[in-house]
TIRO-2110 file (N, C-alpha, C; in Angstrom, 1 decimal):
// TIRO-2110
0.9, -1.2, 0.0, N, 1, A
0.0, 0.0, 0.0, CA, 1, A
0.9, 1.2, 0.0, C, 1, A
0.6, 2.2, -0.8, N, 2, A
1.4, 3.4, -0.9, CA, 2, A
1.1, 4.3, 0.3, C, 2, A
2.1, 5.1, 0.7, N, 3, A
1.9, 6.0, 1.8, CA, 3, A
0.8, 7.0, 1.6, C, 3, A
0.6, 7.5, 0.4, N, 4, A
-0.4, 8.4, 0.1, CA, 4, A
-1.8, 7.8, 0.3, C, 4, A
-2.0, 6.6, -0.1, N, 5, A
-3.3, 5.9, 0.1, CA, 5, A
-3.5, 5.7, 1.5, C, 5, A
-2.5, 5.3, 2.3, N, 6, A
-2.6, 5.0, 3.7, CA, 6, A
-3.0, 6.3, 4.4, C, 6, A
-2.4, 7.4, 4.1, N, 7, A
-2.8, 8.7, 4.7, CA, 7, A
-4.2, 9.1, 4.3, C, 7, A
-4.6, 8.9, 3.1, N, 8, A
-6.0, 9.2, 2.7, CA, 8, A
-7.0, 8.4, 3.5, C, 8, A
-6.7, 7.1, 3.7, N, 9, A
-7.6, 6.2, 4.5, CA, 9, A
-7.7, 6.7, 5.9, C, 9, A
-6.5, 7.0, 6.5, N, 10, A
-6.5, 7.5, 7.9, CA, 10, A
-7.2, 8.8, 8.0, C, 10, A
-7.1, 9.7, 7.1, N, 11, A
-7.8, 11.0, 7.1, CA, 11, A
-9.3, 10.8, 7.0, C, 11, A
-9.7, 9.9, 6.2, N, 12, A
-11.2, 9.6, 6.0, CA, 12, A
-11.7, 9.0, 7.3, C, 12, A
-11.0, 8.1, 7.9, N, 13, A
-11.4, 7.5, 9.2, CA, 13, A
-11.5, 8.6, 10.3, C, 13, A
-10.6, 9.5, 10.3, N, 14, A
-10.6, 10.5, 11.3, CA, 14, A
-11.8, 11.5, 11.1, C, 14, A
-12.1, 11.8, 9.9, N, 15, A
-13.2, 12.7, 9.6, CA, 15, A
-14.5, 12.0, 9.9, C, 15, A
-14.6, 10.7, 9.6, N, 16, A
-15.8, 9.9, 10.0, CA, 16, A
-16.0, 9.8, 11.5, C, 16, A
-14.9, 9.7, 12.2, N, 17, A
-15.0, 9.6, 13.7, CA, 17, A
-15.4, 10.9, 14.3, C, 17, A
-14.9, 12.0, 13.7, N, 18, A
-15.3, 13.4, 14.2, CA, 18, A
-16.8, 13.6, 14.0, C, 18, A
-17.3, 13.3, 12.8, N, 19, A
-18.7, 13.5, 12.4, CA, 19, A
-19.6, 12.7, 13.3, C, 19, A
-19.2, 11.4, 13.6, N, 20, A
-20.0, 10.5, 14.4, CA, 20, A
-20.0, 11.1, 15.9, C, 20, A
-18.9, 11.6, 16.4, N, 21, A
-18.9, 12.2, 17.7, CA, 21, A
-19.7, 13.4, 17.8, C, 21, A
-19.8, 14.2, 16.8, N, 22, A
-20.6, 15.4, 16.8, CA, 22, A
-22.1, 15.1, 16.8, C, 22, A
-22.4, 14.1, 16.0, N, 23, A
-23.9, 13.7, 15.9, CA, 23, A
-24.3, 13.1, 17.3, C, 23, A
-23.5, 12.2, 17.9, N, 24, A
-23.8, 11.6, 19.2, CA, 24, A
-23.9, 12.7, 20.2, C, 24, A
-23.1, 13.7, 20.2, N, 25, A
-23.1, 14.8, 21.2, CA, 25, A
-24.4, 15.6, 21.1, C, 25, A
-24.8, 15.8, 19.8, N, 26, A
-26.0, 16.6, 19.6, CA, 26, A
-27.3, 15.9, 20.0, C, 26, A
-27.3, 14.6, 19.9, N, 27, A
-28.5, 13.8, 20.2, CA, 27, A
-28.6, 13.5, 21.7, C, 27, A
-27.5, 13.4, 22.4, N, 28, A
-27.4, 13.0, 23.8, CA, 28, A
-28.1, 13.9, 24.7, C, 28, A
-29.1, 13.4, 25.5, N, 29, A
-29.8, 14.2, 26.5, CA, 29, A
-31.0, 14.9, 25.9, C, 29, A
-31.3, 14.8, 24.7, N, 30, A
-32.5, 15.4, 24.1, CA, 30, A
-33.7, 14.6, 24.4, C, 30, A
-34.9, 15.2, 24.4, N, 31, A
-36.2, 14.5, 24.6, CA, 31, A
-36.6, 13.8, 23.4, C, 31, A
-37.1, 12.6, 23.6, N, 32, A
-37.6, 11.8, 22.5, CA, 32, A
-39.0, 11.3, 23.0, C, 32, A
-39.8, 10.9, 22.0, N, 33, A
-41.1, 10.3, 22.4, CA, 33, A
-41.0, 9.0, 23.0, C, 33, A
-42.0, 8.6, 23.8, N, 34, A
-41.9, 7.4, 24.5, CA, 34, A
-42.4, 6.2, 23.7, C, 34, A
-42.9, 6.5, 22.5, N, 35, A
-43.4, 5.4, 21.6, CA, 35, A
-44.6, 4.8, 22.3, C, 35, A
-44.8, 3.5, 22.2, N, 36, A
-45.9, 2.8, 22.8, CA, 36, A
-45.6, 2.0, 24.0, C, 36, A
-44.5, 2.5, 24.7, N, 37, A
-44.1, 1.8, 25.9, CA, 37, A
-44.9, 2.1, 27.1, C, 37, A
-45.0, 1.1, 28.0, N, 38, A
-45.7, 1.2, 29.2, CA, 38, A
-44.8, 0.6, 30.3, C, 38, A
-44.5, 1.4, 31.3, N, 39, A
-43.6, 1.0, 32.4, CA, 39, A
-44.4, 0.3, 33.5, C, 39, A
-44.0, -0.9, 33.9, N, 40, A
-44.6, -1.6, 34.9, CA, 40, A
-43.9, -1.4, 36.2, C, 40, A
-44.6, -0.8, 37.2, N, 41, A
-44.0, -0.5, 38.5, CA, 41, A
-43.4, -1.7, 39.3, C, 41, A
-43.9, -2.9, 38.9, N, 42, A
-43.4, -4.1, 39.6, CA, 42, A
-41.9, -4.4, 39.2, C, 42, A
-41.5, -3.7, 38.1, N, 43, A
-40.1, -4.0, 37.6, CA, 43, A
-39.1, -3.2, 38.4, C, 43, A
-39.6, -2.3, 39.3, N, 44, A
-38.7, -1.5, 40.1, CA, 44, A
-39.1, -1.6, 41.6, C, 44, A
-38.2, -1.2, 42.4, N, 45, A
-38.5, -1.1, 43.8, CA, 45, A
-39.0, 0.3, 44.2, C, 45, A
-40.2, 0.5, 43.9, N, 46, A
-40.8, 1.9, 44.1, CA, 46, A
-42.2, 1.9, 43.5, C, 46, A
-42.9, 3.0, 43.8, N, 47, A
-44.2, 3.2, 43.3, CA, 47, A
-44.3, 4.4, 42.4, C, 47, A
-45.2, 4.4, 41.5, N, 48, A
-45.4, 5.5, 40.6, CA, 48, A
-45.9, 6.7, 41.4, C, 48, A
-45.5, 7.9, 41.0, N, 49, A
-45.9, 9.1, 41.6, CA, 49, A
-47.4, 9.5, 41.2, C, 49, A
-48.0, 10.4, 42.0, N, 50, A
-49.4, 10.8, 41.7, CA, 50, A
-49.5, 11.5, 40.4, C, 50, A
-48.5, 12.3, 40.1, N, 51, A
-48.6, 13.0, 38.8, CA, 51, A
-47.7, 12.4, 37.7, C, 51, A
-46.5, 12.1, 38.1, N, 52, A
-45.6, 11.5, 37.1, CA, 52, A
-44.4, 10.8, 37.9, C, 52, A
-43.6, 10.1, 37.1, N, 53, A
-42.4, 9.4, 37.7, CA, 53, A
-41.3, 9.5, 36.8, C, 53, A
-40.1, 9.8, 37.3, N, 54, A
-38.8, 9.8, 36.5, CA, 54, A
-38.2, 8.5, 36.8, C, 54, A
-38.1, 7.6, 35.8, N, 55, A
-37.5, 6.3, 35.9, CA, 55, A
-36.1, 6.3, 35.3, C, 55, A
-35.1, 6.1, 36.1, N, 56, A
-33.7, 6.2, 35.6, CA, 56, A
-33.2, 4.7, 35.5, C, 56, A
-32.7, 4.4, 34.3, N, 57, A
-32.1, 3.1, 34.1, CA, 57, A
-30.6, 3.3, 34.2, C, 57, A
-29.9, 2.6, 35.0, N, 58, A
-28.5, 2.8, 35.2, CA, 58, A
-27.8, 1.4, 35.4, C, 58, A
-26.5, 1.4, 35.5, N, 59, A
-25.7, 0.2, 35.8, CA, 59, A
-24.6, 0.6, 36.9, C, 59, A
-24.0, -0.4, 37.4, N, 60, A
-23.0, -0.2, 38.5, CA, 60, A
-21.8, 0.5, 37.9, C, 60, A
-21.5, 0.3, 36.7, N, 61, A
-20.2, 0.9, 36.1, CA, 61, A
-20.5, 2.2, 35.3, C, 61, A
-21.7, 2.7, 35.4, N, 62, A
-22.0, 3.9, 34.7, CA, 62, A
-21.4, 5.1, 35.3, C, 62, A
-20.6, 5.9, 34.6, N, 63, A
-19.9, 7.1, 35.2, CA, 63, A
-20.8, 8.3, 35.3, C, 63, A
-21.8, 8.4, 34.5, N, 64, A
-22.7, 9.6, 34.5, CA, 64, A
-24.0, 9.4, 35.3, C, 64, A
-24.2, 8.1, 35.8, N, 65, A
-25.5, 7.8, 36.5, CA, 65, A
-25.6, 8.5, 37.8, C, 65, A
-24.5, 8.6, 38.6, N, 66, A
-24.7, 9.4, 39.9, CA, 66, A
-25.1, 10.8, 39.7, C, 66, A
-24.5, 11.5, 38.7, N, 67, A
-24.9, 12.8, 38.4, CA, 67, A
-26.4, 12.9, 38.1, C, 67, A
-26.9, 12.0, 37.2, N, 68, A
-28.3, 12.0, 36.9, CA, 68, A
-29.2, 11.7, 38.1, C, 68, A
-28.7, 10.7, 38.9, N, 69, A
-29.5, 10.4, 40.1, CA, 69, A
-29.7, 11.6, 41.0, C, 69, A
-28.6, 12.4, 41.2, N, 70, A
-28.7, 13.6, 42.1, CA, 70, A
-29.7, 14.6, 41.4, C, 70, A
-29.6, 14.8, 40.1, N, 71, A
-30.4, 15.8, 39.4, CA, 71, A
-31.9, 15.4, 39.5, C, 71, A
-32.2, 14.1, 39.1, N, 72, A
-33.6, 13.7, 39.1, CA, 72, A
-34.1, 13.6, 40.6, C, 72, A
-33.3, 13.3, 41.5, N, 73, A
-33.8, 13.3, 42.9, CA, 73, A
-34.1, 14.7, 43.4, C, 73, A
-33.3, 15.6, 43.0, N, 74, A
-33.6, 17.0, 43.4, CA, 74, A
-34.9, 17.5, 42.8, C, 74, A
-35.1, 17.2, 41.5, N, 75, A
-36.3, 17.6, 40.8, CA, 75, A
-37.5, 17.0, 41.4, C, 75, A
-37.4, 15.7, 41.7, N, 76, A
-38.6, 14.9, 42.3, CA, 76, A
-38.9, 15.4, 43.7, C, 76, A
-37.9, 15.8, 44.4, N, 77, A
-38.2, 16.3, 45.8, CA, 77, A
-38.8, 17.7, 45.8, C, 77, A
-38.6, 18.4, 44.8, N, 78, A
-39.2, 19.8, 44.7, CA, 78, A
-40.6, 19.8, 44.3, C, 78, A
-41.1, 18.6, 43.7, N, 79, A
-42.5, 18.5, 43.3, CA, 79, A
-43.2, 17.4, 44.0, C, 79, A
-44.3, 17.7, 44.7, N, 80, A
-45.0, 16.7, 45.5, CA, 80, A
-45.6, 15.5, 44.7, C, 80, A
-46.0, 15.7, 43.5, N, 81, A
-46.6, 14.6, 42.8, CA, 81, A
-45.7, 13.9, 41.9, C, 81, A
-44.4, 14.2, 42.0, N, 82, A
-43.4, 13.5, 41.2, CA, 82, A
-42.5, 12.6, 42.0, C, 82, A
-42.2, 11.4, 41.4, N, 83, A
-41.4, 10.4, 42.1, CA, 83, A
-40.2, 10.1, 41.2, C, 83, A
-39.2, 9.6, 41.8, N, 84, A
-37.9, 9.2, 41.1, CA, 84, A
-37.6, 7.7, 41.5, C, 84, A
-37.5, 6.9, 40.5, N, 85, A
-37.2, 5.5, 40.7, CA, 85, A
-36.0, 5.2, 39.9, C, 85, A
-35.0, 4.4, 40.5, N, 86, A
-33.8, 4.0, 39.7, CA, 86, A
-33.9, 2.5, 39.5, C, 86, A
-33.6, 2.1, 38.3, N, 87, A
-33.6, 0.6, 38.0, CA, 87, A
-32.2, 0.3, 37.6, C, 87, A
-31.6, -0.6, 38.3, N, 88, A
-30.2, -1.1, 38.0, CA, 88, A
-30.2, -2.2, 37.1, C, 88, A
-29.8, -2.0, 35.8, N, 89, A
-29.8, -3.0, 34.8, CA, 89, A
-28.7, -4.0, 35.0, C, 89, A
-27.8, -3.8, 35.9, N, 90, A
-26.8, -4.8, 36.2, CA, 90, A
-27.4, -6.0, 36.8, C, 90, A
-28.5, -5.8, 37.6, N, 91, A
-29.1, -6.9, 38.3, CA, 91, A
-30.4, -7.4, 37.5, C, 91, A
-30.9, -6.5, 36.6, N, 92, A
-32.1, -6.9, 35.8, CA, 92, A
-31.8, -6.6, 34.3, C, 92, A
-30.9, -7.4, 33.7, N, 93, A
-30.6, -7.2, 32.3, CA, 93, A
-31.8, -7.4, 31.3, C, 93, A
-32.8, -8.2, 31.8, N, 94, A
-34.0, -8.5, 31.0, CA, 94, A
-34.8, -7.2, 30.7, C, 94, A
-34.7, -6.2, 31.6, N, 95, A
-35.5, -5.0, 31.4, CA, 95, A
-34.9, -4.1, 30.3, C, 95, A
-33.6, -4.3, 30.0, N, 96, A
-33.0, -3.5, 28.9, CA, 96, A
-33.6, -3.8, 27.6, C, 96, A
-33.9, -5.1, 27.3, N, 97, A
-34.6, -5.4, 26.1, CA, 97, A
-36.0, -5.1, 26.1, C, 97, A
-36.7, -5.3, 27.2, N, 98, A
-38.1, -5.0, 27.3, CA, 98, A
-38.4, -3.5, 27.1, C, 98, A
-37.6, -2.7, 27.6, N, 99, A
-37.8, -1.2, 27.5, CA, 99, A
-36.9, -0.6, 26.4, C, 99, A
-36.2, -1.4, 25.7, N, 100, A
-35.3, -0.9, 24.6, CA, 100, A
-34.3, 0.1, 25.1, C, 100, A
-33.6, -0.2, 26.2, N, 101, A
-32.6, 0.7, 26.7, CA, 101, A
-31.2, 0.2, 26.2, C, 101, A
-30.6, 1.0, 25.4, N, 102, A
-29.3, 0.7, 24.8, CA, 102, A
-28.1, 1.3, 25.4, C, 102, A
-28.3, 2.3, 26.3, N, 103, A
-27.2, 3.0, 27.0, CA, 103, A
-27.7, 3.4, 28.3, C, 103, A
-26.7, 3.6, 29.2, N, 104, A
-27.1, 4.2, 30.6, CA, 104, A
-26.3, 5.5, 30.7, C, 104, A
-26.8, 6.4, 31.3, N, 105, A
-28.2, 6.5, 31.9, CA, 105, A
-29.2, 6.7, 30.8, C, 105, A
-30.4, 6.1, 31.0, N, 106, A
-31.6, 6.4, 30.2, CA, 106, A
-32.7, 6.8, 31.2, C, 106, A
-33.4, 7.8, 30.9, N, 107, A
-34.5, 8.3, 31.8, CA, 107, A
-35.8, 8.3, 31.0, C, 107, A
-36.8, 7.7, 31.7, N, 108, A
-38.2, 7.8, 31.2, CA, 108, A
-39.0, 8.7, 32.0, C, 108, A
-39.9, 9.5, 31.4, N, 109, A
-40.9, 10.3, 32.1, CA, 109, A
-42.2, 9.5, 31.9, C, 109, A
-42.7, 9.0, 33.0, N, 110, A
-43.8, 8.1, 33.0, CA, 110, A
-45.0, 8.8, 33.7, C, 110, A
-46.2, 8.8, 33.1, N, 111, A
-47.3, 9.4, 33.8, CA, 111, A
-47.9, 8.4, 34.8, C, 111, A
-48.9, 8.8, 35.5, N, 112, A
-49.4, 8.0, 36.7, CA, 112, A
-50.0, 6.7, 36.2, C, 112, A
-50.3, 6.5, 35.0, N, 113, A
-50.9, 5.3, 34.4, CA, 113, A
-49.8, 4.3, 34.0, C, 113, A
-48.5, 4.8, 33.9, N, 114, A
-47.4, 4.0, 33.5, CA, 114, A
-47.0, 4.2, 32.1, C, 114, A
-47.7, 5.1, 31.4, N, 115, A
-47.3, 5.3, 29.9, CA, 115, A
-46.1, 6.2, 29.9, C, 115, A
-45.1, 5.8, 29.1, N, 116, A
-43.9, 6.5, 28.9, CA, 116, A
-44.2, 7.7, 28.0, C, 116, A
-44.1, 8.9, 28.5, N, 117, A
-44.4, 10.2, 27.8, CA, 117, A
-43.2, 10.7, 27.1, C, 117, A
-42.0, 10.5, 27.7, N, 118, A
-40.7, 11.0, 27.1, CA, 118, A
-39.6, 10.1, 27.5, C, 118, A
-38.5, 10.1, 26.7, N, 119, A
-37.3, 9.3, 27.1, CA, 119, A
-36.1, 10.2, 26.8, C, 119, A
-35.1, 10.1, 27.6, N, 120, A
-33.9, 10.8, 27.5, CA, 120, A
-32.7, 9.8, 27.5, C, 120, A
-31.9, 9.8, 26.5, N, 121, A
-30.7, 9.0, 26.5, CA, 121, A
-29.5, 9.8, 26.9, C, 121, A
-28.8, 9.4, 27.9, N, 122, A
-27.7, 10.2, 28.4, CA, 122, A
-28.2, 11.1, 29.5, C, 122, A
-27.4, 12.1, 29.8, N, 123, A
-27.8, 13.1, 30.8, CA, 123, A
-28.9, 14.0, 30.3, C, 123, A
-30.1, 14.0, 30.8, N, 124, A
-31.1, 14.9, 30.3, CA, 124, A
-30.8, 16.4, 30.4, C, 124, A
-31.2, 17.1, 29.4, N, 125, A
-31.1, 18.6, 29.5, CA, 125, A
-32.2, 19.1, 30.4, C, 125, A
-31.8, 20.0, 31.4, N, 126, A
-32.8, 20.4, 32.3, CA, 126, A
-34.0, 21.1, 31.7, C, 126, A
-33.8, 21.9, 30.6, N, 127, A
-34.9, 22.6, 30.0, CA, 127, A
-35.8, 21.6, 29.2, C, 127, A
-35.2, 20.6, 28.6, N, 128, A
-36.1, 19.6, 28.0, CA, 128, A
-36.9, 18.8, 29.0, C, 128, A
-36.3, 18.5, 30.1, N, 129, A
-37.0, 17.7, 31.2, CA, 129, A
-38.1, 18.6, 31.7, C, 129, A
-37.9, 19.9, 31.9, N, 130, A
-38.9, 20.8, 32.4, CA, 130, A
-40.1, 20.9, 31.4, C, 130, A
-39.8, 20.9, 30.1, N, 131, A
-40.8, 21.0, 29.1, CA, 131, A
-41.7, 19.7, 29.1, C, 131, A
-41.0, 18.6, 29.3, N, 132, A
-41.7, 17.3, 29.3, CA, 132, A
-42.6, 17.2, 30.5, C, 132, A
-42.1, 17.6, 31.7, N, 133, A
-42.9, 17.6, 32.9, CA, 133, A
-44.1, 18.5, 32.8, C, 133, A
-43.9, 19.7, 32.2, N, 134, A
-45.0, 20.6, 32.0, CA, 134, A
-46.1, 20.0, 31.1, C, 134, A
-45.7, 19.1, 30.2, N, 135, A
-46.7, 18.5, 29.3, CA, 135, A
-47.5, 17.4, 29.9, C, 135, A
-47.0, 16.9, 31.1, N, 136, A
-47.7, 15.7, 31.7, CA, 136, A
-48.9, 16.2, 32.5, C, 136, A
END
């Protein structure tokens, strides 16, 4: 292989990696629709809130999960009808396929009937979370 061809391939891989990183960064933490998912409270150790529930899916090795736990806990404690439940997928890997969780942290905003109203992959943006809560 010629050195020029090798440099072109390396440059193309570098550009592709930078573009993929930018796209992932832009999508991370944004609000998405819940689809047709319904969260079953028996899958977690907790009860659904009167108004809504923030369900956080995490793992033991997740570096960003403690930050999200503190943020969601503070938001839930400031609102009487809001609850926060954390589901550890390390001990319940079956739930990752049931709820289509591909990364941790993933947060669901669930209404009092268990219907997933919004989902956030990664660390949720506070303004997007506030908008989703206002819509419930």
